Each structure stands twice: as C-alpha cells, then as structure tokens.
VMD Tcl script that draws the C-alpha trace (Angstrom):
set ca {
  {16.87 -9.56 9.33}
  {14.48 -12.72 9.41}
  {12.26 -13.29 6.39}
  {10.16 -16.15 4.84}
  {11.90 -15.47 1.55}
  {15.32 -16.68 3.08}
  {13.78 -20.24 3.19}
  {12.06 -22.85 0.83}
  {8.39 -23.89 1.12}
  {7.88 -27.58 2.08}
  {6.01 -29.90 0.02}
  {2.24 -30.18 0.55}
  {2.03 -33.82 0.05}
  {0.30 -35.64 2.71}
  {-1.21 -32.44 4.39}
  {-4.88 -32.32 5.27}
  {-7.28 -31.32 2.29}
  {-4.18 -30.98 0.10}
  {-3.03 -28.11 2.18}
  {-0.44 -25.81 0.57}
  {1.29 -22.43 1.21}
  {-0.76 -20.90 -1.72}
  {-4.00 -22.11 -0.39}
  {-3.01 -20.70 3.16}
  {-2.15 -17.28 1.83}
  {-5.35 -17.23 -0.27}
  {-7.63 -17.81 2.71}
  {-5.42 -15.48 4.91}
  {-5.91 -12.64 2.57}
  {-9.79 -13.20 2.45}
  {-9.72 -12.93 6.40}
  {-7.31 -9.97 6.25}
  {-9.68 -8.01 3.72}
  {-12.76 -8.85 5.80}
  {-11.43 -8.28 9.40}
  {-7.93 -6.73 9.26}
  {-4.48 -7.62 10.64}
  {-5.38 -7.64 14.52}
  {-8.17 -10.29 14.10}
  {-6.10 -12.75 12.13}
  {-4.69 -15.53 14.17}
  {-3.19 -18.92 12.79}
  {-5.90 -20.69 14.97}
  {-8.88 -18.93 13.09}
  {-7.09 -19.32 9.99}
  {-6.66 -23.15 10.55}
  {-10.25 -23.35 11.46}
  {-11.35 -21.88 8.10}
  {-9.15 -24.07 6.04}
  {-10.73 -27.18 8.04}
  {-7.06 -28.10 9.24}
  {-5.29 -28.44 12.65}
  {-3.66 -25.46 13.61}
  {-0.19 -26.94 13.73}
  {-0.59 -28.27 10.11}
  {-0.23 -24.61 8.98}
  {3.28 -24.18 10.34}
  {4.49 -26.89 8.12}
  {4.08 -24.63 5.27}
  {4.47 -20.96 7.17}
  {6.74 -20.80 9.94}
  {5.12 -17.83 11.84}
  {2.33 -15.40 11.58}
  {4.70 -12.70 10.59}
  {6.01 -14.83 7.60}
  {2.32 -15.43 6.69}
  {1.94 -11.63 6.51}
  {4.90 -11.34 4.56}
  {3.54 -13.53 1.90}
  {0.30 -12.02 1.83}
  {1.78 -8.51 1.38}
  {3.70 -9.75 -1.59}
  {0.60 -11.14 -3.17}
  {-0.83 -7.50 -3.24}
  {2.25 -6.27 -4.90}
  {1.41 -8.70 -7.85}
  {-1.87 -6.78 -8.31}
  {-0.05 -3.89 -9.65}
  {0.02 -2.99 -13.28}
  {3.41 -2.84 -14.19}
  {4.19 -0.19 -16.79}
  {4.82 -1.08 -20.64}
  {8.22 -0.86 -22.37}
  {7.06 2.18 -24.26}
  {5.41 4.18 -21.35}
  {7.09 7.36 -20.39}
  {8.18 7.75 -16.74}
  {5.28 10.12 -15.79}
  {2.45 7.96 -17.18}
  {3.90 4.97 -15.59}
  {4.56 6.77 -12.20}
  {0.89 8.08 -12.22}
  {-0.48 4.67 -13.05}
  {1.26 2.84 -10.41}
  {0.46 5.59 -7.80}
  {-3.20 5.65 -8.47}
  {-3.01 1.80 -8.22}
  {-1.39 1.89 -4.91}
  {-4.04 4.12 -3.73}
  {-6.67 1.70 -5.22}
  {-5.19 -1.38 -3.55}
  {-4.95 0.52 -0.30}
  {-8.81 0.57 -0.22}
  {-9.21 -2.94 -1.52}
  {-6.57 -4.03 1.28}
  {-6.47 -1.75 4.17}
  {-4.26 -3.93 6.15}
  {-1.71 -4.05 3.35}
  {-1.12 -0.25 3.25}
  {-0.99 -0.28 7.12}
  {1.65 -2.84 7.02}
  {4.02 -0.75 5.17}
  {7.18 -0.44 6.97}
  {6.40 -2.83 9.66}
  {7.07 -5.91 7.54}
  {9.54 -6.88 5.06}
  {8.68 -6.11 1.44}
  {11.44 -8.29 -0.52}
  {9.44 -10.73 -2.01}
  {9.40 -11.58 -5.82}
  {6.48 -9.55 -6.71}
  {7.33 -6.49 -4.54}
  {10.79 -6.54 -6.10}
  {9.27 -6.78 -9.65}
  {7.07 -3.72 -8.88}
  {10.19 -1.82 -7.48}
  {12.32 -3.05 -10.50}
  {9.85 -1.88 -12.98}
  {9.53 1.74 -11.42}
  {13.37 1.84 -11.04}
  {13.69 0.98 -14.93}
  {11.22 3.56 -15.81}
  {13.03 6.32 -13.85}
  {16.33 5.32 -15.30}
  {14.85 5.75 -18.74}
  {14.00 9.42 -17.82}
  {17.75 10.04 -17.72}
  {18.39 9.97 -13.93}
  {21.27 8.20 -12.25}
  {20.77 5.10 -10.20}
  {20.73 7.06 -6.89}
  {18.45 9.75 -8.05}
  {15.98 7.34 -9.64}
  {15.85 5.17 -6.39}
  {15.33 8.47 -4.36}
  {12.72 9.51 -6.84}
  {10.64 6.22 -6.39}
  {11.19 6.48 -2.50}
  {9.89 10.00 -2.64}
  {6.93 9.32 -4.76}
  {5.87 6.03 -3.02}
  {6.18 7.92 0.36}
  {3.76 10.34 -0.65}
  {1.21 7.82 -1.94}
  {1.73 5.41 1.15}
  {1.23 8.23 3.69}
  {-1.83 9.85 1.89}
  {-3.41 6.39 1.43}
  {-2.82 5.30 5.06}
  {-4.59 8.55 6.30}
  {-7.28 8.24 3.92}
  {-8.06 4.48 4.77}
  {-8.01 5.34 8.47}
  {-10.40 8.26 7.68}
  {-12.74 6.40 5.83}
  {-12.66 3.51 8.36}
  {-13.77 6.09 10.98}
  {-16.74 6.95 8.74}
  {-15.28 10.06 7.21}
  {-16.77 11.04 3.88}
  {-15.58 12.80 0.87}
  {-17.56 15.95 1.86}
  {-17.29 18.55 4.73}
  {-18.18 16.79 8.15}
  {-21.52 17.37 9.46}
  {-20.08 19.37 12.58}
  {-18.08 21.92 10.32}
  {-19.84 24.97 11.82}
  {-18.97 23.73 15.56}
  {-15.34 23.28 14.69}
  {-15.37 26.81 13.06}
  {-17.00 28.42 16.04}
  {-14.42 26.62 18.37}
  {-11.51 28.02 16.86}
  {-12.81 31.13 15.17}
  {-11.08 33.68 17.60}
  {-7.68 32.29 17.82}
  {-7.19 30.57 14.47}
  {-9.16 32.72 11.71}
  {-7.04 31.41 8.83}
  {-7.79 27.85 9.95}
  {-11.59 28.71 9.95}
  {-11.50 30.31 6.51}
  {-9.66 27.30 4.94}
  {-12.63 24.94 6.22}
  {-14.89 26.82 3.41}
  {-12.41 26.03 0.63}
  {-14.25 23.20 -1.44}
  {-10.93 21.90 -2.79}
  {-9.96 20.39 0.57}
  {-13.02 18.19 0.84}
  {-12.10 16.10 -2.25}
  {-10.03 13.20 -1.45}
  {-9.31 12.57 -5.05}
  {-8.48 16.16 -5.71}
  {-6.01 16.25 -2.66}
  {-4.28 13.21 -3.95}
  {-3.82 14.45 -7.44}
  {-2.67 18.05 -6.04}
  {0.02 16.15 -3.91}
  {1.07 13.76 -6.56}
  {1.28 16.67 -9.12}
  {3.72 18.61 -6.72}
  {5.92 15.54 -6.41}
  {6.14 14.88 -10.05}
  {6.65 18.37 -10.91}
  {9.76 18.24 -8.65}
  {11.18 15.21 -10.33}
  {10.48 16.89 -13.71}
  {12.62 19.77 -12.52}
  {15.31 17.29 -11.57}
  {15.27 15.51 -14.80}
  {15.29 18.58 -16.81}
  {18.29 20.09 -14.93}
  {20.27 16.72 -15.68}
  {19.75 17.29 -19.52}
}
mol new
graphics top color blue
foreach p $ca { graphics top sphere $p radius 0.5 }
foreach p [lrange $ca 0 end-1] q [lrange $ca 1 end] { graphics top cylinder $p $q radius 0.2 }
display resetview
C-alpha cells in the first residue's frame, strides 16, 4: 500500500511565494469544494497558487497523495466527543457531523473507500469513537465492528443524499410523482402506495430513522454483555 503518510514532507524554503504543503492543501480544498474531484488537476492548482506545476511535486508527490492530505483535513473538522459523553450521545453527534461535512465537502464523502484514511486526523477521529465504544462495555472487536457498522450507514446514506441533491433533488416529493405512480400502479401497487407516505420525503427523518435502527442494535448488544 502506498500512502503520503509513509513519507516526510520536504521543507518549503526556497519555493515560489513561500509555497508549502499546508498552502497547497488549503487551495486544493477550496477548489475541491467548488468543482469536485474530477476537475482538480495539479496544473490548475499550480496556476491558482501562482506557481510552476513542477514546484508542487516538491511538497506533494502525486495527485492521489494530495487527495489523501485533503481528506485528512476534513476529518479534523469532526467535533470529538468529550470525556464525559455517553456512547450514544457521542455516536449521534459524530454521525450528524459526518452528514454535515458530506454536504460541505461532497468530494470527501465520495472519496470514502477509494483513498486511504490513515492520516493523523482520521485516526484521531476513529480512536475517539473506539474509546467511546469501549467505555460502553464492548470488547475491542465488538467496538470496532460497531463503529464500522454505524459509519457505513452514515457514509452510504450521505453519499446517496449528496448525489440526490447534486441532481437537483429536493427534500419533498418530486414534481412527476403522479407520472411515476401511473407508470407502476398496475404491477407494483405497494410501491405506488408508498409514494404517498410523507415520512419518506424528509431527508432528515430518513437519516434519523436509520441511525436509530443501528444504534438500537448496538444497544441490544451492549445490554446482552452486561
């Protein structure tokens, strides 16, 4: 496995405009937030920084390495649980933060699983969650699996939600709801009835329902161990 974290950053002295890894990452994140992963290039980034493209490679060896650095910065925006927070409060807070950050940095949530997340801020976030779950009385293995399960739900939901919003979807029934119903009324009546259920048209409500289900499952596991 290759990772930017296995190497050491080079010093910034002598580089154009005092160029540094930190400055490169900051500008890259601005561009990612504005245009997404697909439109980011080292050449465009260099132009935005007023530097020669090759000068960026002094600090960041590849574009993938740059993405790794940017991803880790987002993990640094998570509010870590306090020492006195119970595990449910901590988990809910961090999963809501994940959903918020997914909308703030859509490229970040879409990069989950595609790039390494072993940087110091990502690991600090994971360790904080692990510590919280261990405090609930779970074994190390069960705590790790619980974190993976909760995070997988939040990541999966957030990716779908971000993509839905990007396509112009709204937190309300689509304008062509009647046409959709007419299209499937004969063969799939239960699906058509579901379209009239108001609860499915609130993104916040759907997220809360799913999160409740996952947390209730972990509560049952915690209770069984006591």
